[in-house]
N, C-alpha and C positions, 0 to 999 in steps of 0.2 A: 504494500500500500504506500502511496506517495503522500507526503504532507504538502499542503499548500503554504506558500509564503510569498510575499511581494518581493520581486526581484527585478533588477535592471540588467539588460544585456547590451553589448556593444557589437556593432558590425564594422570591423576595421578592414578597409579595402585599400590596397596599395595602387600605384600608378599603372601596374600591369593587370589590375583587376583580381589579384590574388587576395583571398580572404583568410584572416587569422582565425584558426580553430584550435582548440585543445582536445587531445585524445585522452580519455580516461579508460583505464583497464582495471578491472577488479580481479581478485584472486580466484573467484569462481568462474572466470572466463567471460563475464559480461563486459562489453565495451560500449562507449558512446563518444560522440564528438559534440563539443559545445563552443559557443562564442564566449569571449571574456565577459565577465560581469559577476554579480553577486546580490546578496540580500539587501533590501532597502531597510535601513535602520530607523528607529523611532524618530519622528519629526523630520525625516529627510525626504526630499522629493526624488522621483525616479532619476532626474537629470543629475542631482547631487550624488546619488548612489553610483551612477555610471562614472562620474568624474572621480569619485573616491576610489573605485575599483581600478580604473585605468591608471591613476597616479600611484597606486600601490605597487606597480611593477614597471610598466612602460611609461615613458615620459613623452607625452604628445607635444607636437610643435604648434598645434592649433587648438582652440577651445573646443570642448565637447559640445556637440549640437549646433555648431556654427557652420 
């Protein structure tokens, strides 16, 4: 069963139209691909959550959502 939670995802596309995806693999053999992002924390907008998630690792040269 899946739990529901507000989350913000990012679609990062480079000049060659390649998309950044993360590959997750579990010990039981299940795998899935996902875009960067994460949970929306209390009082945060979806845009703020996306910016926080992006700044947690990658350093954008442009503003998020612009």
